[in-house]
C-alpha positions, 0 to 999 in steps of 0.5 A: 471510477465507475462500477463497470470499470472497477468490475473490469480492474478486479476481475483479473484477481477473481479469475484464478478462483473460478471453481471457488466462485462457481461453488459459491454461486451454486450454494447461494442458488440452493440456499435461496430456495431453501430460505422460502421453505418456511413461508411455504410451510407457514402457509400449509400449516395455518390452512391445514390447521384452519381446516382441521378446526373447521371440520372439528377433527380430533386433536391427534391429527393436529399433533401428527400434522405438527410433527411432520412439519417439525420434521420437515423444518428441522431437516430444511434447517440442517440442510440449510446450515450446511449450504450456508456454512459452505457458501460462507466458507468459500466466500471468505476463502475467496476474499482471503485469497484475493486479499493476498493477491492484491497485497502481493501484486501491489507491493511488487508494483511499487518496488518496480517504480523509479525514484520520481514516484517516491519523491512526489509530494502525492506520494508521501509515505503516509498518504501511500500507506493509507491509499494501499491499506483502504484500497485493499480492505474496501476491495476485499470487503466488497468481494466478501460482501458480494459473495457472503451477504449480498449474493445470497440476499438478492437470490432469496429476493428473486425467488421469493418475488417469483413465488409471490407472482406464482401465488398472486400477480397483484401482490407480486406487482406491489412488491416489484413496485416498491423495489425501484423506489427503494433503489431510487432513494438508496442511489440518492443517498450514495450520491449524497454521501460520496462527497463526504466520503471523498473528503474523509479519504483526504482527511485520513491520508493527511492525518496519517502523514502528519502522525508519521511526520510527528514521529520523525520530527519528535526530536526537533518539536521537543527541542523547540517546545512546539508540542502544543503547536503540533497538537493544535494542528493535529486537532484542526484536522481531527475537528474537520473529520469530526464535522465530516463524520457527523454530516455523513451519519446525519444524511445516512439516518435521514435516508434510512428513515425515508427507506424504513417508511417506504418499506412499511407502505409495501407491508401495509399495502400487502396486508390489506390487499391479501385481506381483501382477497381472504374476504372475497374468498380467492385466497386463504388465511395462510397466504396472508402470512405466506405473502408477508414473509415472502415480502420480508425475503424481498425487502431484506436485500432492499434493507441492506441496500444502503450498506451495499451502496456504502461498500461499493462507494467506498470501493469506488473512492478508495480504489481510485487512489489504489489503482492510481498506484497500481497502474502507474506504468509510467513510473516503472524503472527503465531497464535495458537488456545489456549485461556485459561479462565484466564491468571495467568502470569507465564513466563518461558524463556528457552534456547532462542536464537534470531537473527533479519532478518537482521542477527543481533544476539540479544539474546543467551541461555537466561533462566529466570522465571518471577513469576505471580503478581510480578514486574520484571525489565529488566537491562542492558546497551543499546543493551543488548537485553531488548526490544527484550525480550519484542518483543518475549514475545508479540509474535512480533518475534519468537525465533530462538531457545528455548521455551518461556512458559506462565502458563506452555503452549508454547507461540506459542500455544496461539492465538496471538490476545487473548494474546495481548488483555491480555498484556498492552504495554507502550513504551518509545514513544508511537504512537499517532493517528490522532484524538481526545485525547478521541479517542486515549484513547479509543483505549485501549477499544473501547467499554469504556464509557466516565466515564471510559475514564475520570477514566483512565485519572485520574489515568494517572494524565492527566485529569486536563491538558485535561479539561484545554484545550478549547475542552477538550477531543475532542481536537486534540491528536497530539497537546499535548506535549511529556510528555502529549502524554505518559500519554495518552498512559498510560491511554490507559493501564488503560482502557484496564486493562490487566493482564500482563503489559510490560513498555519499559522506560515508564517515559523516556520522562517525567519530574521529577514531571510527572514522580513521578505522573506516578510512583504512577499510575503505582504502582497502576496498578501493583497491582495483575498483572505480570509487566516487566519493562525496565527502567534506573530510579533507583527508579523503578529498586530497587522497583522490586521484581526481577531483570534480568540483561542482558549483550550482549544478555545473562542473566547474573544475576537474584535476588533482588537489595540487592542480586545483589548489594552484588554480585559486578558484572554486576548489581553493575557496572550498578547501581553504573553508574546510582547513579553516573549520578545522582550525589547522593553525592551532592543531598544528601548534598543539602537535608541534 
């Protein structure tokens, strides 16, 4: 990332606020002239008082002079305060608006990406959050500093330098010569620090991701008594960060000392030069103070160069990761435009191969047909590719090879949003959003009425338990048990009412009674719909009209429960293992 490329990337966010930018620039221009008034007044005051003393004028003239000067200075300060307020207000307003727009843009962008983006090891949640947060903060801070701090300072410096040249060419030349030296030192400082800052970004990403991982894995960590091990891992990262921070500050302080020394050389040269001109009669005594104050106005932004370079360097480093996310157009979800009036639910999977972004091959030459308005079960051992098929049918991923047809039309031709609106998905562990139970159920259909929400809850056998809570449907959803949360997710499905339903271990986290209740409710919603279910529950598998058996990414058997059982093949082995795990013999004896 270069400054010019960063400028091009941030310009679209600034363009909508041209008028605000122009107002800020105008106020900065006015303020830069007002800032030089003190130097001009000081020169006039010193020279005038000197003349009065030489002429032995009465004290009353001196008081009159001081009164006029006081009025001018106070008036100038009043105007300057108003100008500064306006300039800072518009600059801050610009920063807030641009920060809002950048945040909204990145949010909308990541929501449009395919699943490959989120499953990449480079895009772990902690790393993504760090890149986005640091990117937004560094970019908006750069805008803020430019319009509130940097712009006024440099405007003041240019005007002050112009006045110095106008007053005395040689003194102005000294100030001008100091500037490139200071710039060069600051650039060296920025180059030296860039490596430290880049490493710090990586450390922060790793640290944030590590903390998120700690929280998510806390049960396992405590059960294995590995707190000290995890603390040591965190400590190692923290120590590396500390060493990097110390090296950064050490380098910074060294360059600051050099720049301070160079600045003082400039002050000394100006004092000697102006004193010489006073002694030879070509300059008044007041001009000494005049040039020193103007040089301070010139050196003020130079003193800030390290901070400016820091901000620019931060923006360059952190914006790399930020714009990598923002401009990942190749990660956008693929969508067609086909929107039929009705979806029947005939699914045809033809010669499908699929590999995940990390190179893991999940499916190989898979072929099967799912008839509409039937209940189809996907059966196989863990890692056989069952959930991968669901992901492909929902267009979360695109097949590496082959074709998937829905009602005779390639799935790629379908409008992705339209397709998903007509598909219901219940996972083994469904996400419950922060908010009330009612809000979580309404996620299935935001326009549903309260009566419809209650009806959906009754079908999911959760209404009575919700009603027993102190706040009913307004209770916090995350306080529910795992089984209750699963039924909230199923209530969403009832509210959505799609023609196609994918069930991925929908009762895995439920107790036996809840499983039986949900089975009844699922049986009701399966009517006149195309249903694909992944389950290790014998009852749900044998109820399926059609069973597709997967083994190591291949569809090895297709048929009914009876026909597949009689084959004595893969399904027979899996079904027998399921039955044995339930200890069917002892259960039968107990019932008898």
